[in-house]
C-alpha positions as CSV (number, residue, x, y, z in Angstrom):
1,M,15.5,12.6,-12.6
2,D,13.1,12.5,-15.5
3,M,9.9,14.6,-15.8
4,M,7.2,13.1,-18.0
5,S,4.2,15.2,-19.2
6,V,1.1,13.3,-20.1
7,M,-2.4,14.5,-21.3
8,A,-5.7,12.7,-22.0
9,N,-6.4,12.2,-25.6
10,G,-10.2,12.2,-25.3
11,K,-10.5,9.1,-27.6
12,G,-10.1,6.4,-25.0
13,L,-7.7,3.5,-24.8
14,K,-8.1,0.7,-27.2
15,G,-6.0,-2.3,-28.3
16,V,-4.4,-5.6,-27.4
17,I,-1.2,-5.6,-25.4
18,G,1.1,-7.8,-23.4
19,V,2.8,-6.9,-20.1
20,P,6.3,-7.8,-18.9
21,G,6.9,-11.1,-17.2
22,D,5.8,-11.5,-13.6
23,K,8.4,-9.8,-11.3
24,S,8.0,-12.3,-8.4
25,I,8.3,-15.3,-10.6
26,S,11.3,-13.8,-12.5
27,H,13.2,-13.2,-9.3
28,R,12.6,-16.7,-8.0
29,A,13.4,-18.4,-11.4
30,V,16.9,-16.8,-11.3
31,M,17.5,-17.5,-7.7
32,F,16.3,-21.2,-7.8
33,G,18.1,-21.8,-11.1
34,S,21.3,-20.4,-9.5
35,I,21.3,-23.0,-6.7
36,A,19.9,-25.9,-8.8
37,H,22.1,-28.5,-10.6
38,G,22.2,-28.1,-14.3
39,K,21.1,-25.5,-16.9
40,T,17.9,-23.6,-16.2
41,V,16.3,-21.7,-19.1
42,I,13.9,-18.8,-18.4
43,D,11.6,-17.3,-21.1
44,G,9.5,-14.3,-20.5
45,F,11.9,-13.0,-17.8
46,L,11.3,-9.4,-16.7
47,P,14.4,-7.3,-17.6
48,G,13.5,-4.6,-15.1
49,E,16.0,-3.1,-12.7
50,D,14.9,-5.1,-9.7
51,C,15.3,-8.5,-11.5
52,L,18.6,-7.4,-13.1
53,S,19.8,-6.7,-9.5
54,T,19.1,-10.4,-8.7
55,I,21.1,-11.6,-11.7
56,E,24.0,-9.4,-10.8
57,C,24.1,-10.6,-7.2
58,F,24.2,-14.3,-8.2
59,R,26.9,-13.5,-10.8
60,Q,28.9,-12.1,-7.9
61,L,28.3,-15.4,-6.1
62,G,30.0,-17.3,-8.9
63,V,27.0,-18.3,-11.0
64,K,27.3,-18.1,-14.8
65,I,24.2,-16.4,-16.1
66,E,23.6,-15.3,-19.7
67,Q,20.7,-12.9,-20.3
68,E,19.4,-11.3,-23.5
69,N,16.2,-9.3,-23.1
70,D,13.6,-11.8,-21.7
71,H,15.6,-15.0,-22.3
72,V,17.9,-16.2,-19.5
73,E,20.2,-19.2,-19.2
74,I,21.6,-20.2,-15.8
75,F,24.4,-22.7,-15.3
76,G,23.8,-23.9,-11.7
77,K,26.2,-26.0,-9.6
78,G,23.9,-26.4,-6.6
79,I,23.8,-24.3,-3.5
80,K,27.2,-25.6,-2.5
81,G,28.6,-24.2,-5.7
82,L,28.0,-20.6,-4.6
83,Q,31.3,-18.7,-3.9
84,E,32.2,-16.0,-1.4
85,P,31.7,-12.7,-3.2
86,N,34.6,-10.4,-3.7
87,E,32.4,-7.3,-3.3
88,I,29.4,-6.1,-1.4
89,L,26.1,-7.6,-2.9
90,N,24.0,-4.6,-4.0
91,V,20.3,-5.4,-4.3
92,G,19.4,-1.9,-5.6
93,N,15.8,-1.1,-5.0
94,S,14.6,-4.7,-4.6
95,G,13.2,-5.9,-1.3
96,T,12.6,-9.3,-2.8
97,T,16.2,-9.7,-3.8
98,C,17.4,-8.6,-0.4
99,R,15.1,-10.8,1.7
100,L,15.2,-14.0,-0.4
101,L,19.0,-13.7,-0.9
102,L,19.4,-13.6,2.9
103,G,17.6,-16.9,3.1
104,M,20.0,-18.5,0.6
105,L,23.1,-16.9,2.1
106,A,22.1,-18.4,5.5
107,N,23.0,-21.7,3.9
108,T,26.5,-20.7,2.8
109,P,29.5,-21.1,5.1
110,F,31.2,-17.9,3.9
111,F,30.9,-14.2,4.6
112,S,28.7,-11.9,2.6
113,C,27.6,-8.3,2.9
114,V,24.3,-7.0,1.5
115,V,23.3,-3.4,0.8
116,G,20.7,-1.6,-1.3
117,D,19.6,1.9,-2.2
118,D,18.2,4.6,0.2
119,S,14.8,3.0,0.0
120,I,16.1,-0.4,1.0
121,A,18.0,1.1,3.9
122,K,14.7,2.2,5.4
123,R,12.8,-1.1,4.9
124,P,12.6,-3.6,7.9
125,M,14.8,-6.7,7.5
126,Q,14.3,-7.9,11.1
127,R,11.3,-9.9,10.0
128,V,13.7,-12.1,7.9
129,T,16.9,-11.9,9.9
130,E,15.2,-12.8,13.2
131,P,14.1,-16.4,12.1
132,L,17.4,-16.9,10.2
133,K,19.4,-16.1,13.4
134,V,17.2,-18.6,15.3
135,M,18.1,-21.2,12.6
136,G,21.8,-20.5,13.2
137,A,22.9,-17.9,10.7
138,I,25.2,-15.1,12.0
139,I,23.8,-11.8,10.9
140,D,24.6,-8.3,11.9
141,G,23.8,-4.8,10.7
142,R,22.3,-1.5,11.7
143,E,20.1,-1.9,14.9
144,Q,21.2,-5.5,15.4
145,G,20.4,-6.6,11.9
146,C,17.1,-4.7,11.4
147,Y,18.4,-2.6,8.5
148,T,20.9,-2.7,5.7
149,P,23.9,-2.9,5.3
150,L,23.8,-6.4,6.6
151,S,26.6,-8.9,7.1
152,I,25.9,-12.6,7.1
153,R,27.8,-15.8,7.6
154,G,25.7,-18.9,7.2
155,G,25.9,-22.7,7.4
156,N,25.1,-25.3,10.1
157,L,21.4,-24.4,10.2
158,K,18.7,-26.2,12.2
159,G,15.1,-26.5,11.0
160,I,12.6,-24.5,13.0
161,N,8.8,-24.2,13.5
162,Y,8.2,-20.5,12.9
163,V,5.0,-18.6,13.3
164,S,5.3,-15.4,11.2
165,P,3.7,-12.3,12.7
166,V,3.1,-11.0,9.1
167,A,1.6,-12.5,6.0
168,S,4.6,-12.0,3.7
169,A,5.8,-14.1,0.8
170,Q,9.3,-12.7,1.3
171,V,9.5,-13.8,4.9
172,K,8.0,-17.2,4.0
173,S,10.4,-17.6,1.1
174,A,13.5,-16.7,3.0
175,V,12.8,-19.2,5.8
176,L,12.0,-22.0,3.3
177,L,15.1,-21.3,1.3
178,A,17.2,-21.5,4.5
179,G,15.4,-24.7,5.4
180,L,16.5,-26.3,2.1
181,Q,19.9,-27.2,3.6
182,A,19.0,-27.1,7.3
183,E,19.1,-30.2,9.6
184,G,15.6,-31.5,10.1
185,T,12.2,-30.0,9.2
186,T,11.5,-26.3,8.7
187,T,7.9,-25.2,9.1
188,L,6.3,-21.8,8.7
189,T,2.8,-20.6,9.6
190,E,1.5,-17.2,8.6
191,P,-1.6,-15.3,9.8
192,M,-3.1,-15.0,6.3
193,L,-2.1,-16.7,3.0
194,S,0.5,-14.8,1.1
195,R,1.7,-15.3,-2.5
196,D,2.7,-19.0,-3.1
197,H,5.1,-18.6,-6.0
198,T,7.9,-20.0,-4.0
199,E,6.0,-23.2,-3.1
200,R,5.0,-23.7,-6.7
201,M,8.4,-23.1,-8.1
202,L,10.3,-25.2,-5.5
203,R,8.1,-28.1,-6.6
204,A,9.0,-27.4,-10.3
205,F,12.7,-27.6,-9.3
206,G,12.1,-31.0,-7.7
207,C,11.7,-30.0,-4.0
208,H,9.2,-31.9,-1.9
209,L,7.2,-29.7,0.4
210,V,3.9,-29.9,2.2
211,A,1.5,-27.0,2.2
212,D,-1.6,-27.2,4.4
213,G,-3.7,-24.1,4.7
214,L,-1.5,-21.4,6.3
215,T,1.3,-23.8,7.1
216,V,4.1,-25.0,4.8
217,S,7.0,-27.3,5.7
218,L,9.9,-29.0,4.0
219,E,12.7,-31.4,5.0
220,G,16.3,-30.1,4.9
221,K,19.2,-31.4,2.7
222,Q,17.2,-31.2,-0.5
223,E,18.9,-30.4,-3.8
224,L,17.2,-28.6,-6.7
225,Q,17.3,-29.8,-10.3
226,A,17.4,-27.4,-13.3
227,T,14.2,-26.9,-15.3
228,H,12.6,-24.6,-17.9
229,I,10.5,-21.7,-16.6
230,E,8.1,-19.7,-18.9
231,V,7.2,-16.6,-17.0
232,P,3.6,-15.3,-17.6
233,G,2.7,-11.6,-17.6
234,D,2.7,-9.8,-14.3
235,L,-0.8,-9.2,-13.0
236,S,0.5,-6.3,-10.8
237,S,1.7,-4.6,-14.0
238,A,-1.5,-5.5,-15.9
239,A,-3.5,-3.9,-13.0
240,F,-2.7,-0.4,-14.2
241,F,-4.2,-1.0,-17.6
242,L,-7.1,-2.9,-16.2
243,V,-8.1,0.1,-14.1
244,A,-7.4,2.4,-17.1
245,G,-9.7,0.3,-19.2
246,A,-12.4,0.6,-16.6
247,I,-12.2,4.4,-15.8
248,V,-11.1,6.0,-19.1
249,P,-14.1,6.7,-21.3
250,N,-14.5,4.8,-24.6
251,S,-11.9,2.2,-23.7
252,H,-11.6,-1.5,-24.7
253,I,-8.3,-3.2,-23.6
254,T,-7.2,-6.9,-23.9
255,I,-4.1,-8.0,-22.0
256,K,-2.6,-11.3,-23.1
257,K,-1.1,-14.2,-21.0
258,V,-1.4,-12.6,-17.6
259,C,-0.6,-14.7,-14.5
260,I,-3.8,-15.5,-12.5
261,N,-2.3,-17.3,-9.6
262,P,-5.1,-17.3,-7.0
263,T,-2.9,-15.7,-4.3
264,R,-2.5,-12.7,-6.6
265,T,-6.0,-12.2,-8.1
266,G,-7.4,-9.8,-5.4
267,I,-7.3,-7.0,-7.9
268,L,-9.6,-9.0,-10.2
269,D,-12.0,-9.7,-7.4
270,V,-12.1,-6.1,-6.3
271,L,-12.7,-4.8,-9.8
272,K,-15.6,-7.3,-10.3
273,E,-17.1,-6.3,-7.0
274,M,-16.8,-2.6,-8.0
275,G,-18.8,-3.4,-11.2
276,A,-16.0,-3.6,-13.8
277,E,-17.1,-5.2,-17.1
278,M,-14.3,-7.7,-17.4
279,T,-13.9,-11.2,-18.9
280,I,-11.1,-13.8,-18.6
281,S,-10.4,-16.3,-21.4
282,N,-7.8,-18.7,-22.8
283,T,-6.8,-20.0,-19.4
284,K,-3.7,-22.2,-19.4
285,T,-1.0,-23.5,-17.0
286,H,2.8,-23.7,-17.3
287,V,4.9,-25.1,-14.4
288,S,1.9,-24.8,-12.1
289,E,1.4,-21.1,-12.7
290,P,-2.0,-20.4,-14.4
291,Y,-2.3,-17.6,-16.9
292,A,-5.1,-16.1,-19.2
293,D,-6.2,-13.3,-21.4
294,I,-8.1,-10.5,-19.7
295,H,-10.5,-8.1,-21.5
296,I,-11.9,-5.0,-19.8
297,K,-13.9,-2.0,-21.0
298,T,-15.2,1.3,-19.7
299,S,-17.4,0.6,-16.7
300,S,-19.6,2.2,-14.1
301,L,-17.8,1.5,-10.8
302,T,-19.2,1.6,-7.2
303,G,-17.2,2.1,-4.0
304,I,-16.6,-0.9,-1.7
305,E,-14.7,-1.9,1.5
306,I,-11.4,-3.8,1.0
307,S,-9.9,-5.4,4.0
308,G,-8.9,-8.7,5.8
309,E,-7.7,-11.7,3.8
310,T,-8.1,-9.8,0.5
311,I,-5.3,-7.4,1.3
312,P,-2.2,-9.8,0.9
313,R,-3.6,-10.7,-2.5
314,L,-3.5,-7.2,-3.8
315,I,-1.1,-5.2,-1.6
316,D,0.9,-4.0,-4.6
317,E,-2.2,-2.9,-6.5
318,I,-3.6,-0.6,-3.8
319,P,-2.2,2.6,-5.4
320,I,-4.1,1.9,-8.6
321,I,-7.2,0.7,-6.8
322,A,-7.2,4.1,-5.0
323,L,-7.3,5.8,-8.3
324,A,-10.2,3.6,-9.5
325,A,-12.0,4.5,-6.3
326,T,-11.9,8.3,-7.1
327,Q,-14.0,7.4,-10.2
328,A,-16.4,5.1,-8.4
329,K,-19.8,6.1,-7.0
330,G,-19.9,6.4,-3.2
331,T,-17.2,5.6,-0.7
332,T,-14.3,3.2,-0.9
333,I,-12.6,2.1,2.4
334,I,-9.3,0.3,2.4
335,K,-8.3,-1.2,5.8
336,D,-5.7,-3.7,7.2
337,A,-3.1,-2.4,4.8
338,G,-0.4,-1.2,7.2
339,E,2.1,-3.2,5.2
340,L,2.0,-0.3,2.7
341,K,4.0,1.8,5.0
342,V,7.1,-0.3,4.5
343,K,7.1,-0.6,0.8
344,E,9.4,1.4,-1.6
345,T,7.8,4.4,0.1
346,N,5.1,4.9,2.7
347,R,2.5,4.1,0.1
348,I,-0.4,5.2,2.2
349,D,0.9,8.7,2.6
350,M,2.4,9.0,-0.9
351,V,-0.8,7.8,-2.7
352,V,-2.9,10.2,-0.7
353,N,-0.6,13.2,-1.1
354,E,-0.2,12.8,-4.8
355,L,-3.9,12.1,-5.6
356,V,-4.9,15.1,-3.5
357,K,-2.7,17.2,-5.8
358,L,-4.9,16.1,-8.6
359,G,-8.1,17.0,-6.7
360,A,-9.1,13.6,-5.2
361,D,-11.2,13.4,-2.1
362,I,-9.0,11.0,-0.2
363,E,-7.8,10.7,3.4
364,A,-5.1,8.5,5.0
365,T,-6.0,6.3,8.0
366,E,-3.7,4.4,10.2
367,D,-3.9,1.2,8.1
368,G,-5.4,2.4,4.8
369,M,-7.4,5.2,3.3
370,V,-10.9,6.4,2.6
371,I,-11.8,7.7,-0.9
372,Q,-14.9,9.5,-2.0
373,G,-16.0,9.3,-5.6
374,T,-17.0,10.4,-8.2
375,T,-14.3,13.1,-8.6
376,N,-13.2,15.2,-11.5
377,L,-9.5,15.2,-11.4
378,R,-7.3,18.1,-12.7
379,G,-3.8,18.2,-14.0
380,N,-0.9,19.2,-11.8
381,F,2.8,18.6,-11.0
382,V,3.1,15.3,-9.2
383,D,6.0,13.0,-8.1
384,S,6.5,9.3,-8.0
385,H,9.0,9.7,-5.2
386,G,11.0,7.0,-6.8
387,D,8.2,4.4,-6.4
388,H,7.4,2.6,-9.6
389,R,3.8,1.8,-8.7
390,I,3.0,5.3,-7.8
391,G,4.6,6.6,-11.0
392,M,2.4,4.3,-13.1
393,M,-0.7,5.1,-11.1
394,L,-0.1,8.8,-11.8
395,A,0.4,8.2,-15.5
396,I,-3.0,6.4,-15.6
397,A,-4.6,9.2,-13.7
398,S,-3.3,11.6,-16.3
399,C,-5.5,9.9,-18.9
400,I,-8.7,11.2,-17.1
401,V,-7.6,14.6,-15.7
402,N,-8.6,18.0,-17.1
403,G,-5.3,19.5,-18.4
404,E,-1.7,18.4,-18.4
405,T,0.0,16.2,-15.7
406,S,3.7,16.4,-15.2
407,I,5.2,13.4,-13.3
408,D,8.6,13.9,-11.7
409,N,10.9,10.9,-11.2
410,S,9.0,9.1,-13.9
411,E,12.0,6.8,-14.6
412,S,11.0,4.8,-11.5
413,V,8.7,2.7,-13.7
414,N,11.8,1.0,-15.1
415,V,12.0,-1.1,-11.9
416,S,9.1,-3.3,-13.0
417,F,7.8,-2.1,-16.4
418,P,10.4,-0.5,-18.7
419,S,8.0,-0.3,-21.6
420,F,5.1,1.2,-19.6
421,F,4.9,4.6,-21.3
422,D,5.3,3.0,-24.8
423,Q,2.4,0.6,-24.1
424,L,0.3,3.5,-22.8
425,E,0.9,5.5,-26.0
426,Q,0.2,2.5,-28.1
427,L,-3.3,2.2,-26.6
428,K,-4.0,5.9,-27.3
429,H,-3.7,5.4,-31.1
């Protein structure tokens, strides 16, 4: 366990930075390349612990993968080229690896066992295993396949018409990946639109699918073909510096080549509504994923209500939005965010508990939180609880507190942003 001590420098945060490649896109690029035919090249890959878990799982499934920093080469043989693993597949702390991997393994006629760390063991997998069982996969595990460890034997799948009870890109992706080799058509409808990285990337790998509003469908027996993926910067990682730029006095920050996929830009909409002085420029697109440069400076923020269809577009950014709300005039209310309870931690409780230690006026509700601003925060001992997004949020909070903040389990940031503390120090000089 690492303890990191951080203090405000009083000079603001200034500079131009880049953030690591998008985590969601990096995961999918490795997975789809592994079941495609031919050599897939990935540039801008996120070499964080979660994505490295994905690489290791597919190596155990017999895929040759060469990785050096953010450059990856995958030598795919199609989904039928996957081999029965000799050992248990360990997804580490990655829920994306676990759930999407199950969708792919549902297509394989061999036996696999999937396990993760203590956090993964508490996260609900029934939302994925239930539709996969209906399609014909044989899955078992704790509480009838609700929790890891999970065993799976796949093959002989039938397409289904599935109405998902949750707006989850992981559920959608697992069902679509299972449908790739199923008999007939697989259709999924969700209650609100979740991230669409899977749909965009499947098309880039040559898959034909139809997306219509909240429904997406594809025909089975489709083969993917290798391609080149250039991964843009992760907006979820950029969010920490965007909020820092808005709330730390005397700050001007530019973040280069950040993914601005419309299903992910809830954080930008919220910051604009709160009054952030932010501009977006140099918009471009690569393999159907748009990206741009984002500039932000110290702003006068106002509290707002965040709820409904906006929530799936910023679910991972709520910890840092909560910090922004402590510096906004008035009240900020976050609702419809019950999904936070089944992330790496119960993020509702953890965000509230840790910000209270710093002096924030914040209360947890059943599906969100209520934050009163403007609050003068004070230094204290805090804990990421092994959650990378809470760890980074606390580090940004340390830039505006009075006194010193010591963050326990600070190494958790390596899951998605290994260079985070280095980037933060760079902006202080």
